[in-house]
C-alpha positions in Angstrom: -12.7 59.5 37.6 -12.7 59.6 41.3 -12.1 56.0 42.6 -10.7 52.8 41.3 -9.8 49.4 42.8 -6.5 47.7 42.1 -5.9 44.0 42.6 -2.3 42.8 42.6 -1.3 39.2 42.3 2.2 39.4 43.8 5.1 37.2 42.8 8.8 37.0 43.4 9.9 38.1 40.0 6.9 40.0 38.8 3.3 40.9 39.8 0.1 41.2 37.8 -2.0 44.3 38.3 -5.6 44.8 37.4 -7.5 48.1 37.9 -11.2 48.6 37.8 -13.3 51.7 38.0 -16.4 52.0 40.2 -18.6 50.5 37.5 -16.4 47.4 37.2 -14.8 48.5 33.9 -11.3 47.4 33.4 -8.9 50.3 33.2 -5.6 48.5 33.3 -4.3 45.0 33.3 -0.5 44.4 33.0 2.6 42.6 34.2 4.7 44.6 36.6 8.3 43.7 37.2 9.2 43.4 40.8 11.5 46.4 40.7 11.2 50.0 42.0 11.0 51.7 38.6 8.2 49.5 37.2 6.2 49.5 40.4 6.4 53.3 40.6 5.2 53.4 36.9 2.2 51.3 37.9 1.3 53.6 40.8 1.7 56.6 38.5 -0.5 55.0 35.8 -3.2 54.0 38.3 -3.3 57.5 39.8 -3.5 59.0 36.3 -6.7 57.0 35.8 -8.3 57.7 39.2 -7.8 60.3 41.9 -8.0 57.6 44.6 -7.0 53.9 44.3 -7.7 51.2 46.9 -5.0 48.5 46.5 -5.5 44.9 47.4 -2.5 42.6 47.5 -2.6 38.8 48.0 0.6 38.7 50.1 1.4 40.5 53.3 5.2 40.5 52.6 7.7 38.3 50.8 7.6 38.9 47.1 5.2 41.8 47.7 7.5 43.7 50.2 8.8 46.2 47.7 5.4 46.8 46.2 3.8 47.3 49.7 6.7 49.6 50.8 6.3 51.9 47.7 2.5 52.0 48.1 2.9 52.9 51.8 5.5 55.6 51.1 3.1 56.9 48.4 0.3 57.2 51.0 -1.9 54.7 49.2 -4.7 52.7 50.9 -3.8 49.0 51.0 -5.8 45.9 51.8 -4.5 42.4 52.3 -6.7 39.9 50.4 -5.6 36.4 51.2 -5.0 33.9 48.3 -7.7 31.6 49.8 -10.2 34.3 49.3 -9.2 34.7 45.7 -9.5 30.9 45.2 -13.0 31.0 46.7 -14.0 34.0 44.6 -13.0 32.1 41.5 -15.3 29.2 42.6 -18.3 31.5 43.3 -21.1 31.3 40.8 -21.7 34.2 38.5 -24.9 36.1 39.3 -27.9 34.4 37.8 -25.9 31.3 36.8 -25.5 28.0 38.7 -22.0 27.6 37.2 -18.8 28.9 38.8 -16.7 31.6 37.1 -15.0 30.4 33.9 -11.5 28.9 34.2 -9.0 31.7 34.8 -5.2 31.6 34.9 -3.9 31.0 38.4 -2.1 34.3 38.2 -5.1 36.4 37.4 -5.8 39.2 39.9 -9.3 39.8 38.5 -11.1 38.3 41.4 -9.1 40.4 43.8 -10.1 43.7 42.2 -13.7 42.4 41.7 -13.9 41.5 45.4 -12.4 44.7 46.9 -14.9 47.0 45.2 -17.8 45.9 47.5 -15.5 46.1 50.5 -14.6 49.7 49.9 -16.8 51.0 52.7 -15.0 48.7 55.1 -11.6 50.3 54.3 -12.7 53.6 55.9 
């Protein structure tokens, strides 16, 4: 597979990563400890599933600092996707339905990865 989109819900102690292919199929969804070894494993896993991954992270620093640094050193493409955008994406109706998306855990990065796919062309 050529491309995938990773949404990461960053936290202080751990992150949650969700990887989608270009058709929206889930390739990976897992907890990632906020330590170098586990973050590097995540990057390696994602790159074993796709040649190019566009990463979206919901924090520009803080608990995400190590994750962002390792992605940057690994020459990965990274987008900042604010938490407010994630909350609004959760409230958006599903296509063809007047109802918003079903209740999701607050830590779910699914809307992040769902939202960055259509924005791929903007990342350049």
